[in-house]
N, CA, C, O and the ligand as a Tripos MOL2 file, in Angstrom:
@<TRIPOS>MOLECULE
protein
  265   263    67     0     0
PROTEIN
NO_CHARGES

@<TRIPOS>ATOM
      1 N          37.3560 -203.7190 -151.3120 N.3       1 MET1
      2 CA         38.0900 -204.5030 -152.3140 C.3       1 MET1
      3 C          38.4460 -203.6240 -153.5120 C.2       1 MET1
      4 O          37.6520 -202.7920 -153.9500 O.2       1 MET1
      5 N          39.6530 -203.8270 -154.0260 N.am      2 LYS2
      6 CA         40.0920 -203.0460 -155.1650 C.3       2 LYS2
      7 C          39.4010 -203.5430 -156.4370 C.2       2 LYS2
      8 O          39.2190 -204.7430 -156.6430 O.2       2 LYS2
      9 N          39.0310 -202.6020 -157.2630 N.am      3 LYS3
     10 CA         38.3510 -202.9960 -158.4990 C.3       3 LYS3
     11 C          39.3490 -203.5270 -159.5190 C.2       3 LYS3
     12 O          40.5090 -203.1190 -159.5540 O.2       3 LYS3
     13 N          38.8710 -204.4380 -160.3370 N.am      4 LYS4
     14 CA         39.7160 -204.9860 -161.3870 C.3       4 LYS4
     15 C          39.1720 -204.5980 -162.7530 C.2       4 LYS4
     16 O          37.9640 -204.4710 -162.9530 O.2       4 LYS4
     17 N          40.1010 -204.4130 -163.6850 N.am      5 ILE5
     18 CA         39.7190 -204.0040 -165.0300 C.3       5 ILE5
     19 C          40.1610 -205.0760 -166.0080 C.2       5 ILE5
     20 O          41.3280 -205.4690 -166.0230 O.2       5 ILE5
     21 N          39.2390 -205.5450 -166.8150 N.am      6 CYS6
     22 CA         39.5700 -206.5750 -167.7970 C.3       6 CYS6
     23 C          40.1170 -205.9270 -169.0730 C.2       6 CYS6
     24 O          39.5310 -204.9860 -169.6090 O.2       6 CYS6
     25 N          41.2510 -206.4480 -169.5440 N.am      7 LYS7
     26 CA         41.8530 -205.9200 -170.7660 C.3       7 LYS7
     27 C          41.0240 -206.2350 -172.0010 C.2       7 LYS7
     28 O          41.0130 -205.4650 -172.9610 O.2       7 LYS7
     29 N          40.3280 -207.3680 -171.9750 N.am      8 ARG8
     30 CA         39.5720 -207.7940 -173.1490 C.3       8 ARG8
     31 C          38.2690 -207.0340 -173.3200 C.2       8 ARG8
     32 O          38.0320 -206.4160 -174.3580 O.2       8 ARG8
     33 N          37.4170 -207.0820 -172.2870 N.am      9 CYS9
     34 CA         36.0840 -206.4850 -172.4530 C.3       9 CYS9
     35 C          35.9500 -205.1520 -171.7260 C.2       9 CYS9
     36 O          34.9080 -204.5020 -171.8080 O.2       9 CYS9
     37 N          37.0080 -204.7390 -171.0110 N.am     10 LYS10
     38 CA         37.0460 -203.4460 -170.3270 C.3      10 LYS10
     39 C          36.0650 -203.3170 -169.1630 C.2      10 LYS10
     40 O          35.7230 -202.2050 -168.7610 O.2      10 LYS10
     41 N          35.6210 -204.4230 -168.6320 N.am     11 SER11
     42 CA         34.7650 -204.3870 -167.4490 C.3      11 SER11
     43 C          35.5440 -203.8920 -166.2450 C.2      11 SER11
     44 O          36.7170 -204.2230 -166.0770 O.2      11 SER11
     45 N          34.8890 -203.0990 -165.4090 N.am     12 ILE12
     46 CA         35.4660 -202.7300 -164.1140 C.3      12 ILE12
     47 C          34.6030 -203.4160 -163.0630 C.2      12 ILE12
     48 O          33.4310 -203.0800 -162.8980 O.2      12 ILE12
     49 N          35.1800 -204.3680 -162.3620 N.am     13 VAL13
     50 CA         34.3740 -205.1840 -161.4450 C.3      13 VAL13
     51 C          35.0650 -205.3900 -160.0980 C.2      13 VAL13
     52 O          36.2800 -205.2430 -159.9700 O.2      13 VAL13
     53 N          34.2550 -205.7340 -159.1040 N.am     14 ASP14
     54 CA         34.7780 -206.1940 -157.8200 C.3      14 ASP14
     55 C          34.9190 -207.6980 -157.9420 C.2      14 ASP14
     56 O          33.9160 -208.4030 -158.0530 O.2      14 ASP14
     57 N          36.1290 -208.1960 -157.9250 N.am     15 GLY15
     58 CA         36.2980 -209.6390 -158.0340 C.3      15 GLY15
     59 C          36.8290 -210.0430 -159.3890 C.2      15 GLY15
     60 O          37.5220 -209.2700 -160.0510 O.2      15 GLY15
     61 N          36.5060 -211.2530 -159.8020 N.am     16 ASN16
     62 CA         37.1270 -211.8090 -161.0020 C.3      16 ASN16
     63 C          36.1610 -212.1120 -162.1350 C.2      16 ASN16
     64 O          36.5240 -212.7920 -163.0950 O.2      16 ASN16
     65 N          34.9280 -211.6100 -162.0330 N.am     17 LYS17
     66 CA         33.9710 -211.9280 -163.0790 C.3      17 LYS17
     67 C          33.6830 -210.7210 -163.9430 C.2      17 LYS17
     68 O          33.2560 -209.6780 -163.4490 O.2      17 LYS17
     69 N          33.9190 -210.8680 -165.2410 N.am     18 CYS18
     70 CA         33.6350 -209.7860 -166.1810 C.3      18 CYS18
     71 C          32.1320 -209.5530 -166.2900 C.2      18 CYS18
     72 O          31.3340 -210.4350 -165.9720 O.2      18 CYS18
     73 N          31.7560 -208.3630 -166.7400 N.am     19 ASN19
     74 CA         30.3420 -208.0990 -167.0060 C.3      19 ASN19
     75 C          29.8350 -209.0090 -168.1130 C.2      19 ASN19
     76 O          28.6730 -209.4140 -168.1150 O.2      19 ASN19
     77 N          30.7110 -209.3250 -169.0460 N.am     20 ASP20
     78 CA         30.3750 -210.2530 -170.1180 C.3      20 ASP20
     79 C          30.7290 -211.6670 -169.6570 C.2      20 ASP20
     80 O          31.9100 -211.9950 -169.5370 O.2      20 ASP20
     81 N          29.7280 -212.5080 -169.3990 N.am     21 PRO21
     82 CA         30.0180 -213.8380 -168.8620 C.3      21 PRO21
     83 C          30.8610 -214.7110 -169.7980 C.2      21 PRO21
     84 O          31.4840 -215.6760 -169.3560 O.2      21 PRO21
     85 N          30.8780 -214.3750 -171.0660 N.am     22 ALA22
     86 CA         31.6380 -215.1740 -172.0240 C.3      22 ALA22
     87 C          33.0950 -214.7420 -172.1260 C.2      22 ALA22
     88 O          33.8960 -215.4240 -172.7660 O.2      22 ALA22
     89 N          33.4440 -213.6390 -171.5160 N.am     23 CYS23
     90 CA         34.7920 -213.0950 -171.7030 C.3      23 CYS23
     91 C          35.8510 -213.8790 -170.9280 C.2      23 CYS23
     92 O          36.7780 -214.4320 -171.5200 O.2      23 CYS23
     93 N          35.7090 -213.9230 -169.6040 N.am     24 GLN24
     94 CA         36.6590 -214.6210 -168.7400 C.3      24 GLN24
     95 C          38.0870 -214.1100 -168.8420 C.2      24 GLN24
     96 O          39.0330 -214.8450 -168.5580 O.2      24 GLN24
     97 N          38.2470 -212.8690 -169.2410 N.am     25 GLY25
     98 CA         39.5800 -212.2890 -169.3100 C.3      25 GLY25
     99 C          40.2280 -212.1800 -167.9410 C.2      25 GLY25
    100 O          41.4270 -212.4180 -167.7980 O.2      25 GLY25
    101 N          39.4400 -211.8200 -166.9330 N.am     26 LEU26
    102 CA         40.0000 -211.6720 -165.5920 C.3      26 LEU26
    103 C          40.3810 -213.0210 -164.9940 C.2      26 LEU26
    104 O          41.3850 -213.1290 -164.2890 O.2      26 LEU26
    105 N          39.5910 -214.0410 -165.2710 N.am     27 GLN27
    106 CA         39.9200 -215.3770 -164.7670 C.3      27 GLN27
    107 C          41.2440 -215.8720 -165.3340 C.2      27 GLN27
    108 O          41.9730 -216.6140 -164.6760 O.2      27 GLN27
    109 N          41.5470 -215.4550 -166.5600 N.am     28 SER28
    110 CA         42.8000 -215.9000 -167.1630 C.3      28 SER28
    111 C          43.9160 -214.8790 -166.9770 C.2      28 SER28
    112 O          44.9210 -214.9070 -167.6870 O.2      28 SER28
    113 N          43.7300 -213.9840 -166.0190 N.am     29 GLY29
    114 CA         44.8100 -213.0880 -165.6270 C.3      29 GLY29
    115 C          45.0320 -211.8880 -166.5210 C.2      29 GLY29
    116 O          46.0880 -211.2600 -166.4460 O.2      29 GLY29
    117 N          44.0800 -211.5520 -167.3570 N.am     30 GLN30
    118 CA         44.2560 -210.4130 -168.2490 C.3      30 GLN30
    119 C          43.6770 -209.1390 -167.6540 C.2      30 GLN30
    120 O          42.7570 -208.5390 -168.2100 O.2      30 GLN30
    121 N          44.2240 -208.7400 -166.5270 N.am     31 ALA31
    122 CA         43.7680 -207.5270 -165.8640 C.3      31 ALA31
    123 C          44.6160 -206.3470 -166.3140 C.2      31 ALA31
    124 O          45.8340 -206.4540 -166.4580 O.2      31 ALA31
    125 N          43.9550 -205.2310 -166.5300 N.am     32 ALA32
    126 CA         44.6720 -204.0180 -166.9380 C.3      32 ALA32
    127 C          45.2590 -203.3320 -165.7060 C.2      32 ALA32
    128 O          44.7010 -203.4090 -164.6120 O.2      32 ALA32
    129 N          46.3870 -202.6650 -165.9020 N.am     33 GLN33
    130 CA         47.0330 -201.9650 -164.7920 C.3      33 GLN33
    131 C          46.3830 -200.6100 -164.5410 C.2      33 GLN33
    132 O          46.2800 -200.1590 -163.4000 O.2      33 GLN33
    133 N          45.9580 -199.9870 -165.5890 N.am     34 SER34
    134 CA         45.3270 -198.6790 -165.4170 C.3      34 SER34
    135 C          44.3040 -198.4530 -166.5220 C.2      34 SER34
    136 O          44.2570 -199.1810 -167.5130 O.2      34 SER34
    137 N          43.4920 -197.4280 -166.3220 N.am     35 TYR35
    138 CA         42.4820 -197.1370 -167.3250 C.3      35 TYR35
    139 C          42.1900 -195.6470 -167.3450 C.2      35 TYR35
    140 O          42.5220 -194.9080 -166.4180 O.2      35 TYR35
    141 N          41.5590 -195.2340 -168.4290 N.am     36 LYS36
    142 CA         41.1570 -193.8300 -168.5610 C.3      36 LYS36
    143 C          39.6770 -193.7580 -168.8530 C.2      36 LYS36
    144 O          39.1880 -194.3660 -169.8050 O.2      36 LYS36
    145 N          38.9710 -193.0160 -168.0360 N.am     37 GLY37
    146 CA         37.5580 -192.8060 -168.2740 C.3      37 GLY37
    147 C          36.7180 -193.9870 -167.8520 C.2      37 GLY37
    148 O          37.1510 -195.1350 -167.9520 O.2      37 GLY37
    149 N          35.5260 -193.7120 -167.3850 N.am     38 ARG38
    150 CA         34.6300 -194.7780 -166.9820 C.3      38 ARG38
    151 C          33.2490 -194.5090 -167.5280 C.2      38 ARG38
    152 O          32.8530 -193.3680 -167.7620 O.2      38 ARG38
    153 N          32.5300 -195.5980 -167.7230 N.am     39 ILE39
    154 CA         31.1470 -195.4550 -168.1560 C.3      39 ILE39
    155 C          30.3300 -196.5090 -167.4230 C.2      39 ILE39
    156 O          30.7690 -197.6470 -167.2580 O.2      39 ILE39
    157 N          29.1500 -196.1200 -166.9920 N.am     40 PHE40
    158 CA         28.3030 -197.0830 -166.3020 C.3      40 PHE40
    159 C          27.0550 -197.3440 -167.1300 C.2      40 PHE40
    160 O          26.2660 -196.4380 -167.3990 O.2      40 PHE40
    161 N          26.8930 -198.6040 -167.5270 N.am     41 ILE41
    162 CA         25.7170 -198.9900 -168.3020 C.3      41 ILE41
    163 C          24.6850 -199.5790 -167.3450 C.2      41 ILE41
    164 O          24.9290 -200.6120 -166.7220 O.2      41 ILE41
    165 N          23.5440 -198.9280 -167.2300 N.am     42 VAL42
    166 CA         22.5040 -199.4330 -166.3290 C.3      42 VAL42
    167 C          21.6600 -200.4750 -167.0530 C.2      42 VAL42
    168 O          21.4310 -201.5730 -166.5440 O.2      42 VAL42
    169 N          21.2120 -200.1210 -168.2230 N.am     43 ASP43
    170 CA         20.4270 -201.0500 -169.0300 C.3      43 ASP43
    171 C          20.9240 -200.9770 -170.4730 C.2      43 ASP43
    172 O          20.6400 -200.0270 -171.2030 O.2      43 ASP43
    173 N          21.6720 -202.0050 -170.8590 N.am     44 ALA44
    174 CA         22.3170 -201.9930 -172.1720 C.3      44 ALA44
    175 C          21.3030 -201.8990 -173.3100 C.2      44 ALA44
    176 O          21.6090 -201.3470 -174.3670 O.2      44 ALA44
    177 N          20.1070 -202.4290 -173.1020 N.am     45 ASN45
    178 CA         19.1020 -202.4070 -174.1620 C.3      45 ASN45
    179 C          18.5100 -201.0210 -174.3800 C.2      45 ASN45
    180 O          18.0260 -200.7020 -175.4660 O.2      45 ASN45
    181 N          18.5560 -200.2040 -173.3350 N.am     46 LYS46
    182 CA         17.9660 -198.8710 -173.4510 C.3      46 LYS46
    183 C          19.0030 -197.7820 -173.6420 C.2      46 LYS46
    184 O          18.6560 -196.6230 -173.8640 O.2      46 LYS46
    185 N          20.2680 -198.1460 -173.5570 N.am     47 SER47
    186 CA         21.3200 -197.1400 -173.6230 C.3      47 SER47
    187 C          21.8490 -196.9620 -175.0410 C.2      47 SER47
    188 O          22.3240 -197.9110 -175.6640 O.2      47 SER47
    189 N          21.7600 -195.7300 -175.5390 N.am     48 GLN48
    190 CA         22.2850 -195.4340 -176.8700 C.3      48 GLN48
    191 C          23.8030 -195.5450 -176.8820 C.2      48 GLN48
    192 O          24.3990 -196.0010 -177.8580 O.2      48 GLN48
    193 N          24.4190 -195.1200 -175.7810 N.am     49 ILE49
    194 CA         25.8830 -195.1930 -175.6910 C.3      49 ILE49
    195 C          26.3360 -196.6460 -175.7190 C.2      49 ILE49
    196 O          27.3110 -196.9850 -176.3900 O.2      49 ILE49
    197 N          25.6360 -197.4930 -174.9990 N.am     50 ALA50
    198 CA         25.9890 -198.9150 -174.9510 C.3      50 ALA50
    199 C          25.9580 -199.5270 -176.3460 C.2      50 ALA50
    200 O          26.8380 -200.3050 -176.7130 O.2      50 ALA50
    201 N          24.9470 -199.1710 -177.1110 N.am     51 LYS51
    202 CA         24.8430 -199.6930 -178.4790 C.3      51 LYS51
    203 C          25.9580 -199.1530 -179.3570 C.2      51 LYS51
    204 O          26.5360 -199.8720 -180.1720 O.2      51 LYS51
    205 N          26.2450 -197.8830 -179.1740 N.am     52 LYS52
    206 CA         27.2550 -197.2250 -179.9950 C.3      52 LYS52
    207 C          28.6390 -197.8340 -179.7990 C.2      52 LYS52
    208 O          29.3690 -198.0540 -180.7660 O.2      52 LYS52
    209 N          28.9930 -198.1050 -178.5550 N.am     53 ILE53
    210 CA         30.3180 -198.6630 -178.3190 C.3      53 ILE53
    211 C          30.2950 -200.1700 -178.1210 C.2      53 ILE53
    212 O          31.3090 -200.7670 -177.7590 O.2      53 ILE53
    213 N          29.1530 -200.7810 -178.3550 N.am     54 GLY54
    214 CA         29.0800 -202.2380 -178.3660 C.3      54 GLY54
    215 C          29.2300 -202.9130 -177.0210 C.2      54 GLY54
    216 O          29.9880 -203.8740 -176.8870 O.2      54 GLY54
    217 N          28.5180 -202.4210 -176.0250 N.am     55 LEU55
    218 CA         28.5370 -203.0540 -174.7110 C.3      55 LEU55
    219 C          27.1840 -203.7160 -174.4530 C.2      55 LEU55
    220 O          26.2070 -203.0270 -174.1610 O.2      55 LEU55
    221 N          27.1180 -205.0240 -174.5570 N.am     56 PRO56
    222 CA         25.8370 -205.6890 -174.4270 C.3      56 PRO56
    223 C          25.4070 -205.9700 -172.9940 C.2      56 PRO56
    224 O          24.2830 -206.4230 -172.7790 O.2      56 PRO56
    225 N          26.2600 -205.7180 -172.0120 N.am     57 TYR57
    226 CA         25.9130 -206.0720 -170.6410 C.3      57 TYR57
    227 C          25.9710 -204.8610 -169.7200 C.2      57 TYR57
    228 O          26.7790 -203.9530 -169.9100 O.2      57 TYR57
    229 N          25.1010 -204.8690 -168.7240 N.am     58 ALA58
    230 CA         25.0940 -203.7940 -167.7410 C.3      58 ALA58
    231 C          26.3380 -203.8760 -166.8610 C.2      58 ALA58
    232 O          26.9030 -204.9490 -166.6510 O.2      58 ALA58
    233 N          26.7480 -202.7180 -166.3550 N.am     59 GLY59
    234 CA         27.9030 -202.6950 -165.4630 C.3      59 GLY59
    235 C          28.8020 -201.5260 -165.7500 C.2      59 GLY59
    236 O          28.4790 -200.6460 -166.5490 O.2      59 GLY59
    237 N          29.9420 -201.5300 -165.0830 N.am     60 GLU60
    238 CA         30.8850 -200.4400 -165.2170 C.3      60 GLU60
    239 C          31.9920 -200.8380 -166.1890 C.2      60 GLU60
    240 O          32.4840 -201.9670 -166.1640 O.2      60 GLU60
    241 N          32.3790 -199.8820 -167.0540 N.am     61 TYR61
    242 CA         33.4050 -200.1590 -168.0490 C.3      61 TYR61
    243 C          34.4280 -199.0300 -168.1160 C.2      61 TYR61
    244 O          34.1260 -197.8730 -167.8200 O.2      61 TYR61
    245 N          35.6240 -199.3880 -168.5040 N.am     62 ALA62
    246 CA         36.6520 -198.3870 -168.7690 C.3      62 ALA62
    247 C          36.5690 -197.9820 -170.2380 C.2      62 ALA62
    248 O          36.2350 -198.7980 -171.0970 O.2      62 ALA62
    249 N          36.8750 -196.7090 -170.5220 N.am     63 ILE63
    250 CA         36.8850 -196.2690 -171.9130 C.3      63 ILE63
    251 C          38.1550 -196.7780 -172.5990 C.2      63 ILE63
    252 O          38.1250 -197.2990 -173.7140 O.2      63 ILE63
    253 N          39.2790 -196.6030 -171.8800 N.am     64 LYS64
    254 CA         40.5760 -197.0460 -172.4200 C.3      64 LYS64
    255 C          41.3340 -197.7930 -171.3410 C.2      64 LYS64
    256 O          41.3640 -197.3580 -170.1900 O.2      64 LYS64
    257 N          41.9430 -198.9040 -171.6960 N.am     65 VAL65
    258 CA         42.7560 -199.6310 -170.7140 C.3      65 VAL65
    259 C          44.1950 -199.7030 -171.1920 C.2      65 VAL65
    260 O          44.4730 -199.6150 -172.3880 O.2      65 VAL65
    261 N          45.1070 -199.8640 -170.2410 N.am     66 SER66
    262 CA         46.5110 -200.0130 -170.6060 C.3      66 SER66
    263 C          47.1850 -200.9900 -169.6600 C.2      66 SER66
    264 O          48.3790 -201.2570 -169.7960 O.2      66 SER66
    265 ZN         36.5130 -209.3550 -169.6020 Zn       67 ZN67
@<TRIPOS>BOND
     1     1     2 1
     2     2     3 1
     3     3     4 2
     4     3     5 am
     5     5     6 1
     6     6     7 1
     7     7     8 2
     8     7     9 am
     9     9    10 1
    10    10    11 1
    11    11    12 2
    12    11    13 am
    13    13    14 1
    14    14    15 1
    15    15    16 2
    16    15    17 am
    17    17    18 1
    18    18    19 1
    19    19    20 2
    20    19    21 am
    21    21    22 1
    22    22    23 1
    23    23    24 2
    24    23    25 am
    25    25    26 1
    26    26    27 1
    27    27    28 2
    28    27    29 am
    29    29    30 1
    30    30    31 1
    31    31    32 2
    32    31    33 am
    33    33    34 1
    34    34    35 1
    35    35    36 2
    36    35    37 am
    37    37    38 1
    38    38    39 1
    39    39    40 2
    40    39    41 am
    41    41    42 1
    42    42    43 1
    43    43    44 2
    44    43    45 am
    45    45    46 1
    46    46    47 1
    47    47    48 2
    48    47    49 am
    49    49    50 1
    50    50    51 1
    51    51    52 2
    52    51    53 am
    53    53    54 1
    54    54    55 1
    55    55    56 2
    56    55    57 am
    57    57    58 1
    58    58    59 1
    59    59    60 2
    60    59    61 am
    61    61    62 1
    62    62    63 1
    63    63    64 2
    64    63    65 am
    65    65    66 1
    66    66    67 1
    67    67    68 2
    68    67    69 am
    69    69    70 1
    70    70    71 1
    71    71    72 2
    72    71    73 am
    73    73    74 1
    74    74    75 1
    75    75    76 2
    76    75    77 am
    77    77    78 1
    78    78    79 1
    79    79    80 2
    80    79    81 am
    81    81    82 1
    82    82    83 1
    83    83    84 2
    84    83    85 am
    85    85    86 1
    86    86    87 1
    87    87    88 2
    88    87    89 am
    89    89    90 1
    90    90    91 1
    91    91    92 2
    92    91    93 am
    93    93    94 1
    94    94    95 1
    95    95    96 2
    96    95    97 am
    97    97    98 1
    98    98    99 1
    99    99   100 2
   100    99   101 am
   101   101   102 1
   102   102   103 1
   103   103   104 2
   104   103   105 am
   105   105   106 1
   106   106   107 1
   107   107   108 2
   108   107   109 am
   109   109   110 1
   110   110   111 1
   111   111   112 2
   112   111   113 am
   113   113   114 1
   114   114   115 1
   115   115   116 2
   116   115   117 am
   117   117   118 1
   118   118   119 1
   119   119   120 2
   120   119   121 am
   121   121   122 1
   122   122   123 1
   123   123   124 2
   124   123   125 am
   125   125   126 1
   126   126   127 1
   127   127   128 2
   128   127   129 am
   129   129   130 1
   130   130   131 1
   131   131   132 2
   132   131   133 am
   133   133   134 1
   134   134   135 1
   135   135   136 2
   136   135   137 am
   137   137   138 1
   138   138   139 1
   139   139   140 2
   140   139   141 am
   141   141   142 1
   142   142   143 1
   143   143   144 2
   144   143   145 am
   145   145   146 1
   146   146   147 1
   147   147   148 2
   148   147   149 am
   149   149   150 1
   150   150   151 1
   151   151   152 2
   152   151   153 am
   153   153   154 1
   154   154   155 1
   155   155   156 2
   156   155   157 am
   157   157   158 1
   158   158   159 1
   159   159   160 2
   160   159   161 am
   161   161   162 1
   162   162   163 1
   163   163   164 2
   164   163   165 am
   165   165   166 1
   166   166   167 1
   167   167   168 2
   168   167   169 am
   169   169   170 1
   170   170   171 1
   171   171   172 2
   172   171   173 am
   173   173   174 1
   174   174   175 1
   175   175   176 2
   176   175   177 am
   177   177   178 1
   178   178   179 1
   179   179   180 2
   180   179   181 am
   181   181   182 1
   182   182   183 1
   183   183   184 2
   184   183   185 am
   185   185   186 1
   186   186   187 1
   187   187   188 2
   188   187   189 am
   189   189   190 1
   190   190   191 1
   191   191   192 2
   192   191   193 am
   193   193   194 1
   194   194   195 1
   195   195   196 2
   196   195   197 am
   197   197   198 1
   198   198   199 1
   199   199   200 2
   200   199   201 am
   201   201   202 1
   202   202   203 1
   203   203   204 2
   204   203   205 am
   205   205   206 1
   206   206   207 1
   207   207   208 2
   208   207   209 am
   209   209   210 1
   210   210   211 1
   211   211   212 2
   212   211   213 am
   213   213   214 1
   214   214   215 1
   215   215   216 2
   216   215   217 am
   217   217   218 1
   218   218   219 1
   219   219   220 2
   220   219   221 am
   221   221   222 1
   222   222   223 1
   223   223   224 2
   224   223   225 am
   225   225   226 1
   226   226   227 1
   227   227   228 2
   228   227   229 am
   229   229   230 1
   230   230   231 1
   231   231   232 2
   232   231   233 am
   233   233   234 1
   234   234   235 1
   235   235   236 2
   236   235   237 am
   237   237   238 1
   238   238   239 1
   239   239   240 2
   240   239   241 am
   241   241   242 1
   242   242   243 1
   243   243   244 2
   244   243   245 am
   245   245   246 1
   246   246   247 1
   247   247   248 2
   248   247   249 am
   249   249   250 1
   250   250   251 1
   251   251   252 2
   252   251   253 am
   253   253   254 1
   254   254   255 1
   255   255   256 2
   256   255   257 am
   257   257   258 1
   258   258   259 1
   259   259   260 2
   260   259   261 am
   261   261   262 1
   262   262   263 1
   263   263   264 2
@<TRIPOS>SUBSTRUCTURE
     1 MET1         2 RESIDUE 1 A MET
     2 LYS2         6 RESIDUE 1 A LYS
     3 LYS3        10 RESIDUE 1 A LYS
     4 LYS4        14 RESIDUE 1 A LYS
     5 ILE5        18 RESIDUE 1 A ILE
     6 CYS6        22 RESIDUE 1 A CYS
     7 LYS7        26 RESIDUE 1 A LYS
     8 ARG8        30 RESIDUE 1 A ARG
     9 CYS9        34 RESIDUE 1 A CYS
    10 LYS10       38 RESIDUE 1 A LYS
    11 SER11       42 RESIDUE 1 A SER
    12 ILE12       46 RESIDUE 1 A ILE
    13 VAL13       50 RESIDUE 1 A VAL
    14 ASP14       54 RESIDUE 1 A ASP
    15 GLY15       58 RESIDUE 1 A GLY
    16 ASN16       62 RESIDUE 1 A ASN
    17 LYS17       66 RESIDUE 1 A LYS
    18 CYS18       70 RESIDUE 1 A CYS
    19 ASN19       74 RESIDUE 1 A ASN
    20 ASP20       78 RESIDUE 1 A ASP
    21 PRO21       82 RESIDUE 1 A PRO
    22 ALA22       86 RESIDUE 1 A ALA
    23 CYS23       90 RESIDUE 1 A CYS
    24 GLN24       94 RESIDUE 1 A GLN
    25 GLY25       98 RESIDUE 1 A GLY
    26 LEU26      102 RESIDUE 1 A LEU
    27 GLN27      106 RESIDUE 1 A GLN
    28 SER28      110 RESIDUE 1 A SER
    29 GLY29      114 RESIDUE 1 A GLY
    30 GLN30      118 RESIDUE 1 A GLN
    31 ALA31      122 RESIDUE 1 A ALA
    32 ALA32      126 RESIDUE 1 A ALA
    33 GLN33      130 RESIDUE 1 A GLN
    34 SER34      134 RESIDUE 1 A SER
    35 TYR35      138 RESIDUE 1 A TYR
    36 LYS36      142 RESIDUE 1 A LYS
    37 GLY37      146 RESIDUE 1 A GLY
    38 ARG38      150 RESIDUE 1 A ARG
    39 ILE39      154 RESIDUE 1 A ILE
    40 PHE40      158 RESIDUE 1 A PHE
    41 ILE41      162 RESIDUE 1 A ILE
    42 VAL42      166 RESIDUE 1 A VAL
    43 ASP43      170 RESIDUE 1 A ASP
    44 ALA44      174 RESIDUE 1 A ALA
    45 ASN45      178 RESIDUE 1 A ASN
    46 LYS46      182 RESIDUE 1 A LYS
    47 SER47      186 RESIDUE 1 A SER
    48 GLN48      190 RESIDUE 1 A GLN
    49 ILE49      194 RESIDUE 1 A ILE
    50 ALA50      198 RESIDUE 1 A ALA
    51 LYS51      202 RESIDUE 1 A LYS
    52 LYS52      206 RESIDUE 1 A LYS
    53 ILE53      210 RESIDUE 1 A ILE
    54 GLY54      214 RESIDUE 1 A GLY
    55 LEU55      218 RESIDUE 1 A LEU
    56 PRO56      222 RESIDUE 1 A PRO
    57 TYR57      226 RESIDUE 1 A TYR
    58 ALA58      230 RESIDUE 1 A ALA
    59 GLY59      234 RESIDUE 1 A GLY
    60 GLU60      238 RESIDUE 1 A GLU
    61 TYR61      242 RESIDUE 1 A TYR
    62 ALA62      246 RESIDUE 1 A ALA
    63 ILE63      250 RESIDUE 1 A ILE
    64 LYS64      254 RESIDUE 1 A LYS
    65 VAL65      258 RESIDUE 1 A VAL
    66 SER66      262 RESIDUE 1 A SER
    67 ZN67       265 GROUP 0 **** ****
Protein backbone atom coordinates (compact mmCIF):
# COMPACT_ATOMS: atom_id res chain seq x y z
CA MET A 1 0.00 0.00 0.00
CA LYS A 2 1.20 3.48 -0.84
CA LYS A 3 1.95 5.69 2.12
CA LYS A 4 -0.04 8.83 2.70
CA ILE A 5 1.23 12.11 4.05
CA CYS A 6 -0.98 14.46 6.03
CA LYS A 7 -0.61 18.15 5.19
CA ARG A 8 -1.68 19.21 8.67
CA CYS A 9 0.33 17.06 11.06
CA LYS A 10 2.86 15.67 8.54
CA SER A 11 2.23 12.05 9.48
CA ILE A 12 3.37 9.42 7.01
CA VAL A 13 1.01 6.49 7.38
CA ASP A 14 -0.38 3.40 5.70
CA GLY A 15 -4.05 4.18 5.33
CA ASN A 16 -6.08 7.15 6.45
CA LYS A 17 -5.28 7.60 10.12
CA CYS A 18 -2.85 10.28 11.24
CA ASN A 19 -0.38 9.59 14.03
CA ASP A 20 -2.20 12.33 15.90
CA PRO A 21 -5.70 10.95 16.54
CA ALA A 22 -7.09 14.47 16.86
CA CYS A 23 -5.84 15.65 13.48
CA GLN A 24 -8.01 13.79 10.94
CA GLY A 25 -6.38 15.67 8.09
CA LEU A 26 -6.21 12.55 5.95
CA GLN A 27 -9.85 11.68 6.57
CA SER A 28 -10.82 15.10 5.26
CA GLY A 29 -8.69 14.69 2.16
CA GLN A 30 -5.74 16.86 3.13
CA ALA A 31 -3.05 14.58 1.79
CA ALA A 32 0.24 16.03 0.61
CA GLN A 33 1.49 15.22 -2.88
CA SER A 34 5.12 15.10 -1.94
CA TYR A 35 7.45 15.57 0.97
CA LYS A 36 11.07 16.17 1.84
CA GLY A 37 12.87 14.33 4.57
CA ARG A 38 11.52 11.82 7.02
CA ILE A 39 11.78 11.29 10.71
CA PHE A 40 10.70 8.32 12.76
CA ILE A 41 9.63 8.91 16.34
CA VAL A 42 9.77 5.70 18.36
CA ASP A 43 8.93 7.14 21.74
CA ALA A 44 7.85 10.77 21.72
CA ASN A 45 8.38 11.10 25.47
CA LYS A 46 12.00 10.05 25.27
CA SER A 47 12.91 11.75 22.02
CA GLN A 48 14.63 15.12 22.19
CA ILE A 49 13.92 15.68 18.50
CA ALA A 50 10.23 14.98 19.00
CA LYS A 51 10.06 17.60 21.74
CA LYS A 52 12.02 20.09 19.71
CA ILE A 53 9.77 19.93 16.68
CA GLY A 54 6.60 19.33 18.65
CA LEU A 55 5.61 15.80 17.72
CA PRO A 56 3.66 14.27 20.58
CA TYR A 57 2.93 10.91 18.95
CA ALA A 58 5.07 8.01 17.82
CA GLY A 59 5.28 7.25 14.12
CA GLU A 60 6.75 8.42 10.88
CA TYR A 61 6.69 12.09 9.88
CA ALA A 62 7.72 14.23 6.95
CA ILE A 63 9.99 17.20 7.60
CA LYS A 64 8.43 19.28 4.83
CA VAL A 65 5.27 18.66 2.84
CA SER A 66 4.02 20.23 -0.36
ZN1 LIG B 1 -2.80 14.63 10.15
